[in-house]
NUBAMI-364230 format. One record per residue (C-alpha): x negated, z negated, y; residue number from 1. Coordinates in steps of 0.02 Angstrom, whole numbers. Layout:
<nodes>
+--------+--------+--------+-----+
!     px !     pz !     py !  nr !
+--------+--------+--------+-----+
!      X !      Z !      Y ! NUM !
...
+--------+--------+--------+-----+
</nodes>
This chain:
<nodes>
+--------+--------+--------+-----+
!     px !     pz !     py !  nr !
+--------+--------+--------+-----+
!    420 !    121 !    513 !   1 !
!    283 !     -3 !    456 !   2 !
!    315 !   -107 !    619 !   3 !
!    494 !   -106 !    616 !   4 !
!    502 !   -165 !    433 !   5 !
!    362 !   -291 !    470 !   6 !
!    454 !   -361 !    612 !   7 !
!    629 !   -324 !    575 !   8 !
!    672 !   -351 !    405 !   9 !
!    529 !   -449 !    320 !  10 !
!    542 !   -603 !    423 !  11 !
!    715 !   -636 !    359 !  12 !
!    648 !   -617 !    185 !  13 !
!    505 !   -735 !    213 !  14 !
!    619 !   -857 !    305 !  15 !
!    699 !   -897 !    135 !  16 !
!    533 !   -982 !     78 !  17 !
!    425 !  -1011 !    241 !  18 !
!    451 !  -1117 !    399 !  19 !
!    443 !  -1010 !    554 !  20 !
!    271 !  -1080 !    596 !  21 !
!    212 !  -1016 !    431 !  22 !
!    284 !   -840 !    459 !  23 !
!    200 !   -842 !    626 !  24 !
!     34 !   -891 !    541 !  25 !
!     60 !   -756 !    415 !  26 !
!     90 !   -630 !    548 !  27 !
!    -64 !   -685 !    640 !  28 !
!   -175 !   -668 !    489 !  29 !
!   -104 !   -478 !    465 !  30 !
!   -131 !   -447 !    667 !  31 !
!   -321 !   -476 !    623 !  32 !
!   -322 !   -361 !    468 !  33 !
!   -229 !   -230 !    582 !  34 !
!   -365 !   -246 !    718 !  35 !
!   -520 !   -239 !    593 !  36 !
!   -440 !    -85 !    495 !  37 !
!   -403 !      1 !    667 !  38 !
!   -579 !    -19 !    723 !  39 !
!   -661 !     46 !    550 !  40 !
!   -536 !    177 !    544 !  41 !
!   -642 !    263 !    688 !  42 !
!   -773 !    299 !    535 !  43 !
!   -648 !    405 !    434 !  44 !
!   -576 !    573 !    499 !  45 !
!   -405 !    551 !    574 !  46 !
!   -313 !    642 !    430 !  47 !
!   -407 !    533 !    295 !  48 !
!   -364 !    371 !    398 !  49 !
!   -178 !    420 !    408 !  50 !
!   -166 !    476 !    214 !  51 !
!   -253 !    309 !    171 !  52 !
!   -135 !    210 !    280 !  53 !
!     20 !    281 !    213 !  54 !
!    -34 !    231 !     42 !  55 !
!    -74 !     51 !     96 !  56 !
!     76 !     30 !    197 !  57 !
!    195 !     90 !     57 !  58 !
!    111 !    -19 !    -71 !  59 !
!    114 !   -170 !     41 !  60 !
!    279 !   -146 !    108 !  61 !
!    353 !   -111 !    -59 !  62 !
!    281 !   -258 !   -141 !  63 !
!    332 !   -382 !      0 !  64 !
!    509 !   -320 !    -10 !  65 !
!    509 !   -327 !   -198 !  66 !
!    431 !   -490 !   -221 !  67 !
!    502 !   -673 !   -179 !  68 !
!    334 !   -749 !   -207 !  69 !
!    238 !   -823 !    -62 !  70 !
!     62 !   -780 !   -130 !  71 !
!    118 !   -591 !   -160 !  72 !
!    182 !   -586 !     23 !  73 !
!      5 !   -646 !     82 !  74 !
!    -75 !   -509 !    -16 !  75 !
!     58 !   -382 !     21 !  76 !
!     50 !   -407 !    205 !  77 !
!   -148 !   -396 !    199 !  78 !
!   -137 !   -231 !    117 !  79 !
!      5 !   -169 !    242 !  80 !
!    -95 !   -235 !    389 !  81 !
!   -243 !   -135 !    328 !  82 !
!   -124 !     15 !    329 !  83 !
!    -56 !    -10 !    489 !  84 !
!   -229 !    -26 !    578 !  85 !
!   -283 !    134 !    491 !  86 !
!   -115 !    221 !    557 !  87 !
!   -134 !    174 !    725 !  88 !
!   -310 !    258 !    747 !  89 !
!   -268 !    398 !    622 !  90 !
!   -110 !    450 !    707 !  91 !
!   -190 !    450 !    874 !  92 !
!   -338 !    557 !    805 !  93 !
!   -212 !    673 !    720 !  94 !
!   -121 !    695 !    884 !  95 !
!   -279 !    723 !    990 !  96 !
!   -339 !    859 !    863 !  97 !
!   -165 !    950 !    865 !  98 !
!   -130 !    939 !   1039 !  99 !
!   -228 !   1028 !   1176 ! 100 !
!   -293 !    915 !   1320 ! 101 !
!   -167 !    994 !   1448 ! 102 !
!    -25 !    936 !   1337 ! 103 !
!    -71 !    771 !   1282 ! 104 !
!     46 !    673 !   1401 ! 105 !
!    201 !    785 !   1351 ! 106 !
!    150 !    741 !   1163 ! 107 !
!    130 !    551 !   1195 ! 108 !
!    323 !    562 !   1288 ! 109 !
!    374 !    654 !   1141 ! 110 !
!    296 !    525 !   1022 ! 111 !
!    382 !    380 !   1119 ! 112 !
!    557 !    470 !   1118 ! 113 !
!    554 !    489 !    931 ! 114 !
!    507 !    318 !    901 ! 115 !
!    646 !    263 !   1009 ! 116 !
!    766 !    386 !    928 ! 117 !
!    715 !    296 !    763 ! 118 !
!    766 !    130 !    836 ! 119 !
!    929 !    180 !    894 ! 120 !
!    965 !    267 !    714 ! 121 !
!    901 !    126 !    615 ! 122 !
!   1045 !      2 !    640 ! 123 !
!   1163 !    140 !    592 ! 124 !
!   1071 !    182 !    432 ! 125 !
!    977 !     22 !    393 ! 126 !
!   1139 !    -93 !    371 ! 127 !
!   1224 !     19 !    252 ! 128 !
!   1067 !     44 !    154 ! 129 !
!   1011 !   -130 !    143 ! 130 !
!   1197 !   -177 !     93 ! 131 !
!   1188 !    -50 !    -57 ! 132 !
!   1009 !    -74 !   -117 ! 133 !
!    944 !   -239 !    -45 ! 134 !
!    757 !   -260 !    -18 ! 135 !
!    712 !   -135 !   -136 ! 136 !
!    766 !     -5 !     -5 ! 137 !
!    606 !    -60 !     84 ! 138 !
!    495 !     28 !    -38 ! 139 !
!    602 !    196 !    -45 ! 140 !
!    613 !    205 !    142 ! 141 !
!    423 !    186 !    160 ! 142 !
!    400 !    322 !     24 ! 143 !
!    502 !    449 !    123 ! 144 !
!    404 !    410 !    275 ! 145 !
!    253 !    441 !    172 ! 146 !
!    308 !    603 !     92 ! 147 !
!    344 !    666 !    270 ! 148 !
!    165 !    611 !    329 ! 149 !
!     77 !    694 !    187 ! 150 !
!    180 !    852 !    201 ! 151 !
!    138 !    874 !    384 ! 152 !
!    -47 !    838 !    360 ! 153 !
!    -46 !    972 !    218 ! 154 !
!     23 !   1097 !    330 ! 155 !
!   -104 !   1057 !    466 ! 156 !
!   -258 !   1056 !    336 ! 157 !
!   -210 !   1226 !    265 ! 158 !
!   -184 !   1292 !    447 ! 159 !
!      1 !   1337 !    408 ! 160 !
!     88 !   1363 !    563 ! 161 !
!    227 !   1248 !    583 ! 162 !
!    391 !   1321 !    629 ! 163 !
!    419 !   1312 !    826 ! 164 !
!    577 !   1313 !    926 ! 165 !
!    565 !   1507 !    950 ! 166 !
!    572 !   1532 !    759 ! 167 !
!    732 !   1442 !    747 ! 168 !
+--------+--------+--------+-----+
</nodes>
C-alpha cells in the first residue's frame, strides 16, 4: 500500500509545486532511505521491523498527503522511506517465520496474487474515496492497513490459531 501511494497518488500532489525533475530527485533520495532502512532492519526481529515500519509509513504518508508544504514533503518521504525499507525486510522475515520451507513458493505466489488483487481493486475504490475525502484519505487508508498488520502480528505473537479454510 505504501508503494502504491508513493508511486501513484503522491506524485500528482507533488506536481502542484515541484517540477518533474524535482519529484525525481525527491524519490531518488527516498530510495536511498528505503535501502538503508532495509539493511538495518536485519538487526531487528521481523515482527518489530514490521510494526515499526507500519508506524513510520502511516506517519510519513499521512503527513505528505495532508500537507502542501515542500519541506514537509521532504521530511515525510524520509520517514515513509525508512518505514518502507523496514517493511521490505520485516515482511519477508515474518513470512519465512510463518511458513515451512516446503511451502515458501506457494506463500510467495499467494503474496503476489494478493498484491495484484489490490492493484485491481484500487481503481474501483480509490476514485470514489479520493473524490469524497481528498488527500486526507491517504492517512485513513494507511491507518486501516496498519491496523490489519497489527492484528495479524498480535495473533502470531500470542500463538493464536488464525482461521483456516477448513474452519469456514
